[in-house]
N, C-alpha and C positions, 0 to 999 in steps of 0.2 A: 503494500500500500504506500509506504513512504517513498519506494523508488518511482512508483507511478506519479505521485504528487511532485517529486523533483523533476521528472521529465516534463510534466505540464507547466511547472513554474519556469523551467528552461525555455520551453516553447513560447510561453507568454512573453518572457523577457526578449527573446530573440525577435518576436513580432513587434514588440514596443520599439526596439532598436531600429528595425526597418522603417517602421512607420515614422519614427522620429527623423531618421535620415532623409526620407521622402520629403517631409515636411520642410526640413531644413533647406533642401535643394529648391523646392518650389518657392519658399519665401525668399531665398536669396536671389532667384531669378526674377521674381516680381519686384523685389527691392532694386534690382539693378535696372529693369525697364523703367520703373518710375523715375529713378535717379537721372538716367540718361534722356529721359523725355524732356527734362528741363533745359538740356543743351541744345535743342533744336535751333533756337535763334542764332547760335554761334556756329552751327555746322557749315562747312563750305558747300557752295552750289556745286553738286555733283555733275550738273550738266555742263558746267564750265570745264571741269577737270576731266570728264570722260571724253578726251580728244585723243587723236592719234599722235604719235611722236613727231610727226611732220607738220601738225597744225600749231598755229601760235595762239597764245592767250592774250587778248587785248589789254591795254594798260589800264582801262577802267575797270576791267574785270579782275585784275591783279589787285588794284587798289581796294576793291570791295572784299576780297579775300584777306588782305591784310588788316582791314578795319574790323573784320569779324573776329580776328584773333586779339586785336587791340581791346576790343569790348569784352572778350572772354578773360584776357589777363587783367583788366580792371575789376572784373567781378570775382575772380579766384587768383590770389596772389601768387600761388606756385604754378599757374599755368604758363607755358612757354611756347606752345605751338599746337598743331593738329596734324595727325598722321591719317592718310586714307589710301586704300589700295582698292581700285575698282574691282567689281565682281567678287568681293570678299565681304566679311563682316567686319573687317578692320577700318574703323571710322571713329577715331577717339581723339579727345584732347590729350596732350602730353603734359605731364606734371614734373617738377623736380624739387626734391626736398634736400636737407642737409645730410641725409643718409639713405641708403637704399632699403630701409626697412618700413619707413613711415607710410608709403602708398601701397604696400603689399596687400593690406586689407582695409583700405580706406578709400572712399569715393573722392573725386575732385574737389568737393566740398568739405573734406575732413572728416565726414561721418563714417562710421563703420560700414563696410561692405566687403563681404568675403572675397568677392571677385577682384577687389582693389582697382586700381587705375594703371593705365599705361604711363611709364615714367622713365625720365632720362637718368642715367647713371649720375650720381651726386659729383663725380669728378670731371664731367664733360663740361664744355662751355655751354651755357644755356642758350647762346645764339647759334649753335651747331657750327661753329667755325673751326672746331678741332679736326684733327686727322680721323679720329674715330668717335662716333656718336652712338652709344648703346642704348637701345630702349628695351625695357622689360615689361612683359604682361604675362598673366597667367594662361594656361592651356585649360580653358574651362569645358566641362562636358556638354554644356549647351551650346557650344560652337562660338561663344562670344570671346572678347578680349583677343588674345593671340592664338586662339586654336587653330585658325586657318593657316598659321605658319608652317604646320605639319604637312599641309596639302601640298606644299611646294617640293616635298621630297618625291613626288610623282613628276618625272621629267615632262610629260605632256602638259600637266598643270603649270609647271614652271614656265615652259615655253609660251603658254598662252596668257601668262600674267607677268609680263616683263617690266611693267612700270607701276609705281605708286606715286604719291604727293605728299610733301611736307610744306605746310604754310606756317609762317611765322609773322610777327608784327611788321617786319620790314621786307620780307622775301618770300617768293613762291619757288619751290624746287621740285623738278621731276626727279623721281628716284629710279635709277636704272639697276634693276637687280642682276646680279652676276654670280651669287654664290649661296648655296645652302650647305651648311655644315653641322656636325654633331659633336661638339667638344664636351669635355666635362666641366661641371661648374667651377672647378678649382684650377681649370687650364689658363695659359697665358693669354687666351682670347680675350678674357675678362681684365687683363692689364690695359685699360683703355688710355693709359698715359704713355703708352709705348708709341715710338714713332711709327708713322703710318706704313712705311715699307716693312719694317720688321713685324708689325702687327698683322699685316696682309699675309706675309709668309707663314706665320703662325696659324692663321685662319685656314690657309689652303691646305695645311697638313691635316685638317679635320673635314676637308670637303666631301660631300656626297654628290653634288652636282656644281659644276664650274663652267661659266660661260666666259669666253675670252672677250674682254673689252679693254679699251686703252684707258689706263689710270695714270695721270700726271702726278708729280711730286706735290703739287699744291691742291689736289682734289681731296674733297672730304667724303668720308664713308658713313653710312648709317646702317645699324644692325638692328634686327627685331629678334629678341631672345626670349624663349619659352621653355618650359619643361617638356621633355620628350614623352614622359609618362607620369603617373601620379607618385611614383617612388623612384628613388635612385638620383644620380648626379648628372645624368645624361641631359644635355640641352640641345634644342634645335634652334639654329640661328640663320636667319635670312639676311643677306647683306646686299646693299646697293650703293651706287655712286650718286652723290647729290649734284644735280645739274640746275642751276638757277635759270629760270626762264623770264 
């Protein structure tokens, strides 16, 4: 009898844990949607950015994109820009704090949010003028944040998503992606203060996909880093060259 009661208790506990986990995921997904709904006035006009590499963005359109980031930065002190990749879920403001822990589980407004925010490594220049600019975002099960970075491991997907966009207060950049790598979280790829040529050499040692493009000494690079899976130290990093338009 006692054994039977213990089994029932264990089953009830397991059911409660599963139900609690489902509720937590549902609540966080809802909280995330509500939180980012407030950002719609600051989102870049994707009809302007969904252009071919040969098409130009008009000066008045660039000015409007810059002004949207300026308004965002005035509303949220740690905001420094916006990252967008067409035909993906990656369309987020970029934050930067005094360390890399603050925005792991905080929304852009500083409130708790399990999915956190996209943020720039605290050691990088906030105007993206450094050789290496490392962005971090969670690999969320609902496909949000940087979950789509893992799709770039598929070569066909990589080839059909060659470009992204970075907008700041002063500039608009086309991002030309050339690398998908899988380093460990403790590798030299995360030494973002390393000189660009040395950092690029380290990055390429972990490459899964590598597209040959011309990179000059004064070019700046941007990387989107996320966890490869829920456990372990493997990371998946999508890297591109910043091209001011």
